[in-house]
TITI-152228 format. One record per residue: residue number from 0; residue in three letters; chain; x, y, z of N, C-alpha, C in turn. Coordinates in steps of 0.2 Angstrom, whole numbers, m for minus. Example, Ala and Ser with C-alpha at 12.3 -4.5 7.8 and 13.67 -1.06 7.14 Angstrom:
BEGIN
    i   aa  ch  neast  nnorth    nup  caeast  canorth   caup  ceast  cnorth    cup
    0  ALA   A     66     m28     39      62      m22     39     66     m16     39
    1  SER   A     64     m11     35      68       m5     36     64       0     39
END
This chain:
BEGIN
    i   aa  ch  neast  nnorth    nup  caeast  canorth   caup  ceast  cnorth    cup
    0  MET   A    317    m194    204     314     m198    198    309    m194    195
    1  THR   A    313    m194    188     307     m191    184    303    m197    181
    2  ARG   A    296    m195    181     291     m199    179    290    m197    171
    3  VAL   A    288    m202    167     287     m201    161    281    m202    158
    4  PHE   A    276    m197    159     270     m200    156    269    m200    149
    5  LEU   A    264    m206    147     263     m207    140    257    m204    138
    6  VAL   A    258    m197    134     253     m193    131    252    m194    124
    7  PHE   A    256    m198    122     254     m198    114    248    m200    111
    8  PRO   A    246    m206    113     239     m209    112    235    m203    112
    9  LEU   A    234    m198    118     230     m193    119    229    m187    113
   10  VAL   A    236    m187    112     238     m181    106    235    m184     99
   11  LEU   A    236    m191     99     234     m193     93    226    m193     92
   12  ALA   A    224    m194     99     216     m195     99    213    m187     99
   13  LEU   A    216    m182    100     215     m177     98    215    m174     91
   14  ALA   A    222    m175     90     224     m174     81    219    m178     76
   15  THR   A    216    m182     78     213     m187     73    208    m183     70
   16  PRO   A    203    m181     74     198     m178     71    200    m172     66
   17  ILE   A    204    m170     68     206     m162     63    210    m165     57
   18  LEU   A    213    m171     58     217     m175     52    212    m176     47
   19  ALA   A    207    m179     52     201     m183     47    195    m179     46
   20  ALA   A    196    m172     47     191     m168     44    187    m169     39
   21  PRO   A    181    m170     38     178     m171     31    178    m165     28
   22  ARG   A    178    m167     20     178     m161     16    172    m157     16
   23  ARG   A    172    m150     15     166     m146     16    162    m148      9
   24  ARG   A    155    m148     11     151     m149      4    150    m142      1
   25  SER   A    148    m143     m5     147     m137     m9    141    m135     m6
   26  VAL   A    138    m129     m7     132     m125     m5    128    m125    m11
   27  MET   A    123    m128    m13     119     m127    m18    113    m121    m17
   28  PRO   A    113    m118    m22     107     m113    m22    102    m117    m21
   29  PRO   A     96    m113    m18      90     m114    m17     85    m116    m24
   30  PRO   A     81    m121    m26      78     m122    m32     73    m115    m34
   31  LEU   A     74    m113    m38      68     m108    m41     60    m108    m41
   32  ASP   A     58    m104    m39      50     m105    m39     48     m99    m41
   33  PRO   A     44    m100    m46      42     m105    m51     47    m110    m53
   34  PRO   A     46    m116    m52      52     m120    m56     52    m122    m63
   35  CYS   A     48    m118    m66      47     m121    m74     52    m116    m79
   36  SER   A     54    m117    m84      58     m114    m88     54    m112    m94
   37  MET   A     48    m115    m95      44     m113   m100     37    m111    m97
   38  ILE   A     33    m108   m101      26     m106    m98     22    m110   m104
   39  ILE   A     17    m115   m101      13     m118   m106      4    m117   m106
   40  GLY   A      2    m114   m110      m6     m113   m110     m8    m105   m111
   41  THR   A     m2    m100   m112      m3      m95   m115      4     m91   m115
   42  SER   A      3     m87   m121       9      m82   m121      9     m75   m119
   43  SER   A      2     m73   m116       1      m68   m114      5     m67   m107
   44  VAL   A      8     m70   m104      10      m68    m97     16     m72    m96
   45  THR   A     22     m69    m95      28      m71    m92     31     m69    m84
   46  PHE   A     36     m71    m82      39      m68    m74     47     m70    m75
   47  THR   A     49     m65    m69      55      m66    m69     58     m66    m63
   48  HIS   A     64     m68    m62      67      m69    m54     72     m63    m54
   49  ASP   A     73     m60    m59      79      m56    m59     77     m49    m61
   50  GLU   A     73     m47    m59      71      m39    m60     70     m37    m67
   51  GLY   A     68     m43    m72      67      m41    m80     73     m42    m82
   52  ARG   A     78     m45    m80      85      m46    m84     84     m52    m89
   53  THR   A     81     m56    m87      79      m63    m90     70     m64    m90
   54  LEU   A     67     m66    m95      59      m68    m94     59     m76    m96
   55  VAL   A     55     m79    m91      52      m86    m95     49     m86   m101
   56  PRO   A     50     m90   m106      47      m89   m112     41     m94   m112
   57  ALA   A     36     m91   m116      31      m97   m117     33    m102   m123
   58  SER   A     29    m107   m123      30     m114   m127     29    m110   m135
   59  VAL   A     22    m106   m135      22     m103   m142     22     m96   m142
   60  PRO   A     24     m93   m146      25      m85   m146     18     m81   m146
   61  LEU   A     18     m76   m144      13      m72   m144     11     m69   m151
   62  ARG   A      5     m69   m155       4      m66   m161     m2     m63   m161
   63  GLY   A     m1     m59   m167      m7      m54   m167     m6     m49   m163
   64  THR   A    m12     m44   m164     m14      m40   m158    m17     m41   m152
   65  SER   A    m14     m39   m148     m16      m42   m141    m14     m39   m136
   66  TYR   A    m16     m39   m129     m16      m34   m124    m18     m39   m118
   67  THR   A    m14     m38   m111     m15      m41   m106    m16     m37   m100
   68  TYR   A    m19     m31    m99     m21      m27    m93    m23     m31    m87
   69  GLY   A    m26     m36    m88     m30      m40    m83    m23     m45    m82
   70  LEU   A    m20     m45    m74     m17      m49    m71    m15     m48    m64
   71  THR   A    m16     m54    m61     m16      m53    m52    m15     m60    m50
   72  ALA   A    m13     m59    m43     m12      m66    m40    m19     m66    m35
   73  LEU   A    m22     m72    m35     m29      m72    m29    m27     m71    m22
   74  LEU   A    m30     m69    m19     m28      m66    m12    m28     m72     m8
   75  ASP   A    m32     m77     m8     m32      m83     m2    m32     m91     m5
   76  THR   A    m28     m90    m11     m28      m96    m15    m20     m97    m17
   77  PRO   A    m16     m99    m13      m9     m100    m14     m7    m103    m21
   78  ARG   A     m2     m99    m23       1     m101    m30     m4    m100    m36
   79  THR   A     m9     m97    m35     m13      m96    m40    m14     m90    m43
   80  LEU   A    m14     m88    m49     m13      m82    m53    m20     m81    m58
   81  ALA   A    m22     m76    m59     m27      m75    m65    m25     m70    m71
   82  ALA   A    m27     m72    m75     m26      m66    m83    m31     m66    m86
   83  TRP   A    m32     m61    m89     m37      m60    m95    m34     m59   m103
   84  HIS   A    m35     m63   m106     m32      m61   m113    m35     m62   m119
   85  ASP   A    m38     m57   m122     m42      m58   m128    m49     m57   m124
   86  ASP   A    m54     m63   m127     m60      m64   m121    m60     m68   m116
   87  ASP   A    m54     m71   m114     m52      m77   m110    m51     m75   m105
   88  LEU   A    m53     m78    m99     m50      m77    m91    m46     m84    m90
   89  LEU   A    m40     m82    m89     m35      m88    m87    m33     m89    m81
   90  ILE   A    m33     m94    m79     m30      m96    m72    m24    m101    m71
   91  SER   A    m20     m98    m67     m13     m104    m66    m14    m107    m58
   92  SER   A    m14    m112    m58     m13     m115    m50     m6    m118    m49
   93  ASP   A     m1    m116    m52       6     m118    m51     10    m113    m52
   94  ALA   A     10    m107    m49      12     m101    m48     15     m99    m55
   95  GLY   A     11     m99    m61      12      m96    m68     14    m100    m73
   96  CYS   A     16    m107    m71      19     m112    m75     14    m115    m81
   97  THR   A      9    m116    m78       3     m118    m85     m3    m114    m82
   98  TRP   A     m7    m113    m88     m13     m109    m89    m19    m113    m91
   99  ARG   A    m24    m112    m89     m31     m114    m93    m37    m109    m93
  100  THR   A    m39    m109    m98     m46     m105    m99    m52    m106    m94
  101  VAL   A    m54    m104    m91     m60     m104    m86    m66    m102    m87
  102  ALA   A    m65     m96    m91     m72      m92    m95    m72     m88   m101
  103  THR   A    m74     m88   m104     m75      m84   m110    m80     m79   m110
  104  VAL   A    m80     m71   m111     m84      m67   m109    m81     m62   m115
  105  THR   A    m87     m60   m119     m86      m55   m125    m88     m49   m122
  106  GLY   A    m87     m43   m126     m90      m37   m124    m86     m31   m121
  107  ALA   A    m80     m34   m120     m76      m29   m116    m74     m22   m119
  108  ASP   A    m74     m22   m125     m72      m15   m128    m65     m14   m126
  109  PHE   A    m62     m14   m121     m56      m12   m120    m54     m17   m115
  110  PRO   A    m47     m20   m116     m45      m26   m112    m47     m25   m104
  111  PRO   A    m50     m29   m100     m53      m28    m93    m45     m29    m87
  112  PHE   A    m47     m25    m84     m42      m25    m77    m44     m31    m73
  113  LEU   A    m41     m35    m68     m43      m39    m64    m42     m36    m56
  114  THR   A    m46     m37    m51     m47      m36    m45    m48     m42    m41
  115  PRO   A    m43     m44    m37     m45      m51    m33    m49     m49    m27
  116  ALA   A    m54     m54    m24     m57      m53    m19    m56     m59    m14
  117  ARG   A    m58     m61     m8     m58      m65     m3    m62     m71     m8
  118  GLY   A    m61     m77     m6     m64      m83     m8    m63     m85    m15
  119  GLY   A    m55     m84    m18     m56      m85    m24    m59     m80    m29
  120  ARG   A    m61     m75    m28     m65      m71    m32    m62     m66    m36
  121  LEU   A    m66     m66    m43     m61      m60    m46    m67     m56    m49
  122  TYR   A    m65     m49    m49     m69      m44    m53    m64     m41    m59
  123  ALA   A    m68     m42    m65     m65      m39    m72    m67     m33    m74
  124  TRP   A    m65     m28    m74     m68      m22    m77    m63     m18    m82
  125  SER   A    m66     m16    m86     m64      m11    m92    m64      m3    m90
  126  ASP   A    m58      m1    m91     m56        6    m90    m60      11    m95
  127  SER   A    m64      15    m91     m69       21    m93    m74      17    m98
  128  ARG   A    m77      11    m95     m81        8    m99    m87       4    m94
  129  THR   A    m91       1    m97     m99       m1    m92    m97      m8    m94
  130  PHE   A    m92     m11    m93     m91      m20    m92    m87     m21    m85
  131  LEU   A    m89     m26    m84     m91      m29    m76    m92     m36    m76
  132  VAL   A    m88     m40    m74     m88      m47    m72    m86     m50    m67
  133  ARG   A    m91     m54    m64     m89      m57    m57    m87     m64    m60
  134  TRP   A    m81     m67    m57     m79      m73    m57    m78     m77    m51
  135  ASP   A    m81     m82    m50     m78      m87    m42    m81     m93    m44
  136  SER   A    m81     m97    m39     m80     m104    m40    m88    m107    m43
  137  ARG   A    m92    m102    m44     m99     m103    m47    m98    m102    m55
  138  GLY   A    m94     m98    m57     m92      m96    m65    m91     m90    m65
  139  ALA   A    m94     m87    m70     m92      m81    m72   m100     m76    m73
  140  ALA   A   m102     m71    m71    m107      m68    m70   m106     m60    m72
  141  THR   A   m110     m58    m77    m109      m54    m81   m113     m47    m77
  142  LEU   A   m111     m41    m75    m116      m37    m71   m115     m29    m74
  143  LYS   A   m119     m26    m72    m121      m20    m74   m118     m16    m68
  144  PRO   A   m113     m12    m72    m111       m7    m67   m114       2    m67
  145  PRO   A   m114       4    m61    m117       10    m62   m115      16    m66
  146  THR   A   m109      16    m69    m105       20    m71   m100      18    m76
  147  GLU   A    m95      22    m80     m89       20    m83    m85      20    m77
  148  LEU   A    m80      14    m78     m78       13    m71    m70      16    m72
  149  VAL   A    m67      17    m68     m60       20    m68    m56      18    m61
  150  GLY   A    m60      14    m57     m57       10    m51    m62       5    m47
  151  LEU   A    m59       1    m45     m63       m4    m42    m60      m8    m35
  152  ARG   A    m61      m9    m30     m59      m11    m25    m63     m16    m20
  153  ALA   A    m62     m23    m18     m67      m27    m15    m63     m25     m6
  154  ASP   A    m68     m25     m3     m67      m25      5    m63     m31      5
  155  ALA   A    m58     m31     10     m52      m36     11    m56     m41     15
  156  ASN   A    m61     m41     19     m63      m46     23    m71     m49     20
  157  ASP   A    m73     m44     14     m81      m48     12    m80     m47      4
  158  ALA   A    m80     m51      2     m80      m52     m7    m86     m48     m9
  159  ASP   A    m91     m47     m7     m98      m45     m8    m97     m37     m8
  160  HIS   A    m94     m35     m4     m94      m26     m2    m89     m25     m8
  161  VAL   A    m91     m20    m13     m87      m17    m18    m88     m10    m17
  162  ARG   A    m82      m5    m20     m83        1    m21    m81       3    m27
  163  VAL   A    m84       5    m31     m81        9    m38    m81      16    m37
  164  ALA   A    m77      18    m43     m76       26    m45    m78      25    m52
  165  GLY   A    m81      32    m53     m83       32    m62    m79      38    m64
  166  SER   A    m80      38    m71     m76       43    m76    m79      50    m75
  167  ASP   A    m84      49    m71     m89       57    m70    m89      58    m63
  168  GLY   A    m83      54    m58     m83       57    m52    m87      54    m47
  169  THR   A    m91      50    m50     m94       48    m44    m93      40    m41
  170  ILE   A    m95      40    m35     m92       33    m31    m98      30    m28
  171  HIS   A    m98      23    m31    m103       18    m30   m102      12    m25
  172  GLU   A   m106       9    m21    m106        4    m17   m109      m2    m18
  173  SER   A   m108      m7    m18    m112      m14    m18   m111     m19    m11
  174  ARG   A   m117     m20     m9    m115      m24     m4   m117     m34     m7
  175  ASP   A   m120     m34    m13    m121      m40    m15   m117     m43    m21
  176  GLY   A   m111     m40    m20    m107      m43    m25   m108     m40    m33
  177  GLY   A   m109     m34    m33    m111      m30    m38   m118     m31    m42
  178  GLN   A   m121     m36    m39    m129      m36    m42   m132     m27    m43
  179  THR   A   m133     m24    m36    m136      m19    m35   m130     m14    m31
  180  TRP   A   m132      m8    m33    m128       m1    m32   m130       5    m27
  181  THR   A   m127       8    m24    m128       14    m21   m124      18    m22
  182  ARG   A   m127      26    m24    m121       31    m25   m119      33    m18
  183  ILE   A   m114      33    m16    m112       36     m9   m107      42    m10
  184  GLY   A   m106      45    m15    m101       51    m16   m100      54    m22
  185  GLN   A    m96      60    m23     m95       64    m29    m89      66    m28
  186  ALA   A    m84      65    m32     m77       68    m31    m79      77    m35
  187  PRO   A    m73      81    m34     m74       88    m35    m74      88    m41
  188  SER   A    m71      83    m46     m70       84    m53    m76      79    m56
  189  SER   A    m78      83    m62     m82       79    m66    m79      73    m71
  190  PHE   A    m72      73    m71     m69       69    m75    m63      66    m72
  191  LEU   A    m63      61    m70     m58       56    m66    m54      51    m72
  192  TYR   A    m46      51    m72     m43       47    m76    m42      39    m72
  193  ARG   A    m41      41    m65     m40       35    m61    m42      36    m53
  194  ALA   A    m45      30    m51     m45       30    m43    m44      25    m40
  195  ALA   A    m40      24    m34     m37       21    m30    m40      21    m23
  196  PHE   A    m42      15    m21     m45       13    m15    m40       9    m11
  197  ASP   A    m38      12     m4     m35        8      0    m37       0      1
  198  PRO   A    m33      m5      1     m35      m10      0    m40     m13      9
  199  GLN   A    m36      m9     13     m38      m11     19    m42      m6     24
  200  ASN   A    m45       0     18     m51        4     21    m53       8     16
  201  LEU   A    m57       4     12     m62        7      8    m65      15      7
  202  ASP   A    m65      17     14     m67       23     15    m62      28     12
  203  ARG   A    m56      25     12     m50       30      9    m49      30      3
  204  VAL   A    m50      35     m2     m49       35     m9    m47      40    m13
  205  LEU   A    m41      40    m15     m38       45    m21    m41      45    m27
  206  VAL   A    m42      50    m30     m43       52    m37    m40      56    m41
  207  GLY   A    m36      52    m47     m33       57    m52    m38      61    m57
  208  THR   A    m37      67    m57     m43       71    m62    m39      74    m68
  209  LEU   A    m44      76    m72     m43       81    m77    m41      88    m75
  210  VAL   A    m35      90    m76     m33       96    m74    m33      98    m68
  211  ASN   A    m36      95    m62     m35       98    m56    m32      94    m51
  212  GLY   A    m27      90    m52     m22       85    m48    m26      80    m46
  213  ILE   A    m24      78    m39     m26       73    m36    m31      77    m30
  214  HIS   A    m36      72    m26     m41       74    m22    m40      68    m19
  215  ARG   A    m42      69    m11     m43       62     m7    m48      63     m3
  216  SER   A    m51      59     m2     m57       58      2    m56      52      9
  217  LEU   A    m58      53     15     m56       49     21    m63      45     22
  218  ASP   A    m69      46     20     m76       45     22    m79      43     16
  219  GLY   A    m77      39     10     m80       35      5    m82      39      0
  220  GLY   A    m78      46     m1     m81       51     m5    m88      56     m4
  221  ARG   A    m88      56      2     m93       63      5    m90      68      4
  222  THR   A    m84      69      6     m80       75      8    m73      73      4
  223  TRP   A    m71      79      2     m62       78     m2    m58      84      1
  224  THR   A    m53      83     m1     m49       88     m1    m42      89     m6
  225  MET   A    m39      92     m8     m35       92    m12    m28      91    m10
  226  SER   A    m25      87    m14     m18       85    m11    m12      91    m13
  227  LEU   A     m7      92     m9      m4       97    m10      2      94    m12
  228  GLY   A      7      99    m16      14       98    m18     14      96    m25
  229  MET   A      8      95    m28       8       95    m34      5     100    m40
  230  PRO   A      8     101    m45       6      109    m48     m3     108    m47
  231  ARG   A     m7     113    m46     m13      114    m46    m17     111    m53
  232  GLN   A    m13     114    m59     m16      113    m66    m11     105    m69
  233  SER   A    m14     100    m66     m11       94    m68    m16      90    m70
  234  ASN   A    m14      86    m75     m18       78    m76    m14      73    m74
  235  VAL   A    m18      68    m69     m15       63    m66    m18      57    m67
  236  PHE   A    m16      53    m72     m16       47    m75    m18      42    m71
  237  SER   A    m12      40    m66     m11       34    m62    m10      36    m55
  238  VAL   A    m14      31    m51     m13       32    m44    m12      26    m40
  239  VAL   A     m6      23    m35      m5       18    m33     m4      17    m27
  240  ILE   A     m7      15    m22      m6       14    m16     m2       7    m13
  241  SER   A      5       7    m10       7        3     m7      2      m4     m4
  242  PRO   A      3      m9     m6       0      m14     m2      2     m15      5
  243  VAL   A     10     m13      7      10      m14     13     10      m7     18
  244  ASP   A     11      m2     15      10        4     19      6      10     15
  245  PRO   A     m1      10     18      m7       14     15     m4      22     15
  246  ASN   A      2      23     19       3       31     19      7      31     13
  247  VAL   A     10      27      9      14       28      3     10      26     m3
  248  VAL   A     10      31     m7       5       32    m12     10      36    m19
  249  TRP   A      8      32    m24      13       34    m30      8      37    m35
  250  ALA   A     11      43    m39       5       44    m45     10      47    m49
  251  MET   A      6      47    m56      10       49    m62      4      54    m66
  252  GLY   A      8      59    m68       5       66    m69      8      70    m75
  253  ILE   A      5      74    m77       9       79    m83      7      87    m80
  254  ASP   A     13      90    m78      11       97    m77      8     100    m83
  255  LEU   A      3     103    m82      m1      106    m88      4     115    m89
  256  THR   A      7     116    m85      11      123    m84     16     123    m91
  257  ASP   A     20     117    m91      24      117    m95     25     109    m99
  258  SER   A     19     105    m99      19      100   m102     24      93   m100
  259  SER   A     28      95    m94      32       90    m91     29      84    m87
  260  LYS   A     31      78    m89      28       73    m85     33      70    m79
  261  HIS   A     30      69    m74      33       67    m68     29      60    m65
  262  ILE   A     33      56    m60      31       53    m54     31      56    m49
  263  TYR   A     27      56    m44      26       58    m39     25      53    m31
  264  LEU   A     28      54    m26      27       51    m19     25      55    m15
  265  SER   A     20      52    m11      16       54     m5     18      49      1
  266  ARG   A     21      51      6      23       47     12     18      48     18
  267  ASP   A     11      53     18       6       53     22     m1      53     19
  268  GLY   A     m2      47     16      m7       44     13    m10      48      8
  269  GLY   A     m7      52      5     m10       57     m1    m11      63      0
  270  ALA   A     m9      65      7     m11       72      8     m7      76      5
  271  SER   A      0      74      3       5       79      0      9      73     m5
  272  PHE   A     11      77    m11      15       73    m14     23      77    m15
  273  THR   A     27      73    m18      35       76    m18     37      73    m25
  274  ARG   A     39      77    m30      41       73    m36     47      70    m36
  275  VAL   A     47      64    m40      54       60    m36     57      57    m45
  276  VAL   A     52      56    m50      55       55    m56     53      57    m62
  277  ASP   A     57      62    m65      54       66    m71     57      62    m77
  278  ALA   A     53      64    m84      54       63    m90     60      65    m92
  279  SER   A     63      62    m96      70       63    m98     72      59   m105
  280  ALA   A     76      61   m108      81       57   m113     81      50   m111
  281  GLU   A     82      48   m104      84       40   m101     76      37   m100
  282  VAL   A     71      41    m99      65       39    m95     60      42   m100
  283  THR   A     56      38   m102      50       40   m106     44      38   m102
  284  LEU   A     40      44   m100      35       43    m99     29      45   m102
  285  VAL   A     24      38   m102      19       40   m107     12      41   m101
  286  ASN   A      7      44   m105       1       44   m100     m2      39    m98
  287  GLY   A     m1      38    m90      m5       31    m88      0      24    m89
  288  PRO   A      7      25    m89      11       18    m89      9      14    m83
  289  ALA   A      9       6    m86       8        2    m81     13       3    m74
  290  MET   A     10       3    m69      15        5    m62     11       1    m58
  291  ALA   A     16      m3    m53      14       m8    m47     20      m5    m43
  292  ALA   A     17      m4    m36      20       m5    m30     22     m12    m28
  293  HIS   A     29     m11    m26      32      m19    m23     29     m20    m17
  294  PRO   A     27     m27    m18      23      m30    m12     25     m32     m4
  295  ALA   A     31     m30     m3      35      m30      3     40     m25      4
  296  ILE   A     42     m20      0      45      m14      2     42      m8     m1
  297  PRO   A     40      m4      4      34        1      2     38       7     m2
  298  ASP   A     46       8     m2      50       11     m6     50      11    m14
  299  VAL   A     48       5    m15      50        2    m21     43       4    m27
  300  LEU   A     45       6    m33      40        6    m38     42       4    m44
  301  TYR   A     38       0    m47      40       m2    m55     35       2    m59
  302  PHE   A     38       3    m65      34        7    m71     38       4    m78
  303  VAL   A     34       5    m82      36        3    m89     35       8    m94
  304  PHE   A     39       7    m99      38       12   m106     39       5   m111
  305  GLY   A     35       6   m117      35        0   m122     33       2   m127
  306  THR   A     35       1   m134      32        2   m141     35      m4   m145
  307  TYR   A     30      m4   m150      32       m9   m156     36      m5   m160
  308  PHE   A     35       2   m161      39        7   m166     46       5   m167
  309  GLN   A     48       4   m172      55        3   m174     58      m3   m170
  310  GLY   A     53      m8   m169      57      m13   m165     60     m10   m159
  311  TYR   A     58      m7   m153      61       m3   m149     60      m8   m143
  312  GLY   A     55     m11   m141      53      m15   m135     50     m12   m128
  313  THR   A     52     m14   m123      51      m11   m117     55     m11   m111
  314  ASP   A     55      m6   m109      60       m4   m103     55      m5    m96
  315  LEU   A     57     m10    m91      56      m10    m85     59      m8    m81
  316  PHE   A     56      m1    m78      60        3    m72     58       0    m65
  317  ARG   A     64       2    m61      63        0    m55     65       7    m50
  318  TYR   A     61      11    m47      63       16    m42     64      14    m36
  319  ASP   A     69      16    m32      69       16    m24     70      22    m21
  320  ALA   A     65      24    m16      64       30    m15     69      31     m9
  321  ALA   A     72      25     m6      75       25      0     82      28     m2
  322  THR   A     85      25     m8      90       26    m10     92      33    m17
  323  ARG   A     85      33    m18      84       38    m24     88      35    m30
  324  THR   A     87      30    m32      90       26    m36     84      23    m42
  325  LEU   A     86      24    m48      82       22    m54     86      16    m58
  326  THR   A     83      11    m59      87        6    m63     81       3    m68
  327  MET   A     84       1    m73      81       m1    m80     82      m9    m81
  328  THR   A     78     m12    m84      80      m18    m87     76     m18    m94
  329  HIS   A     79     m21   m101      76      m20   m106     74     m27   m109
  330  ASN   A     68     m28   m112      65      m34   m116     64     m33   m122
  331  ASP   A     62     m37   m127      60      m36   m134     53     m35   m135
  332  ASN   A     48     m37   m129      42      m37   m130     38     m29   m131
  333  HIS   A     33     m30   m135      30      m22   m138     29     m19   m131
  334  ASP   A     26     m21   m125      24      m18   m119     23     m22   m115
  335  ILE   A     22     m19   m110      20      m22   m101     13     m19   m100
  336  ASN   A      8     m22   m101       3      m18    m98      1     m19    m91
  337  ALA   A      2     m23    m87       2      m25    m81      7     m29    m78
  338  ILE   A      9     m26    m70      13      m30    m67     10     m32    m60
  339  ALA   A     11     m40    m58      10      m42    m52     15     m46    m49
  340  PHE   A     14     m49    m43      18      m52    m40     15     m57    m36
  341  SER   A     20     m63    m35      18      m69    m31     18     m68    m24
  342  SER   A     12     m71    m22      10      m71    m15     14     m74    m11
  343  ASP   A     18     m79    m13      23      m83     m9     30     m81    m11
  344  ALA   A     32     m77    m17      38      m76    m17     38     m67    m19
  345  PRO   A     39     m63    m16      39      m56    m18     45     m55    m24
  346  GLY   A     49     m59    m23      54      m58    m28     52     m60    m35
  347  VAL   A     47     m64    m37      44      m64    m43     41     m60    m44
  348  ILE   A     42     m57    m52      37      m53    m53     33     m55    m60
  349  TYR   A     27     m55    m62      24      m58    m67     22     m52    m71
  350  LEU   A     22     m52    m77      21      m46    m83     16     m49    m88
  351  GLY   A     12     m44    m90       6      m45    m93      9     m41   m100
  352  LEU   A      9     m45   m106      12      m43   m112      7     m41   m118
  353  GLU   A     11     m37   m122       6      m34   m127     10     m35   m134
  354  ARG   A      7     m35   m138       7      m36   m145      5     m33   m150
  355  GLU   A      9     m29   m155       5      m24   m160      7     m27   m166
  356  ASP   A      1     m30   m170       4      m31   m177      2     m25   m181
  357  ARG   A      8     m22   m185       6      m16   m189      9     m16   m195
END
């Protein structure tokens, strides 16, 4: 006798979830951060989520002749940035969407750079000038630097411990936030264009010189060696140390033997350099362009060329040493004086803008 088992209900039970499967929900992209579509409080700073292809506009256009060399994220205050425009120190507490003036200090002569320190502190200093300001929760204090400054860095663990380099090649140290200074070294050149201190080790400093290329010290400026791989007769205008790998150092200079301009890369902490980007019809290199190392990818460098002349605008370049690729985006601003990055989202790039009324 053949037995017949009723299996239809089981089949239906198994099939029902398949037949009644819910429709797949559409995947929504994560919201952009910063979330604003317009910047309030300043027209001197913008930011981009897409490597410069689109820039967030300001509520009021940038007018007059103005420069924004000072631009940085604060070290230990999330979503907080600072910029220096004209005589004003500006702070944003919402990742660059709105800005307010926290101090007004005159006498800079040249638009100041900004160097962050722990505890929400900032040091503002002018290139090859004797202008120095310390700002923190107590307000702005005007200081007397020991020389005309071409580099400044605060200790990663002590905001009062500061090292500076002068255009005359001297290296000085302060242990009291810039109130007093002690000379600790002398570079082998008496004229420096730029100095870069390792953010994690102030004893390691590299200097770009007039005529004599790059020199490196590992003991705070007491002894020096000349970097290899660069023409001996070179003016070096820019030196940038990667914030994520101090062995990666970028430099821009001019080879005086043929007046050609190049960007160089070191992977051994500045002991030697290799030429990686040359000036060409597609890449214009000026003396000392704004340059910034990527905050998370040591192989990536950003640099700029901009001019108001004939309404050209600005090229923002991205060089990737790992793939040896150079890409560029263009915008209508007269120039970019500074490049900074979000402390929370490395893909967000902040730009300090220049305008020339001629």
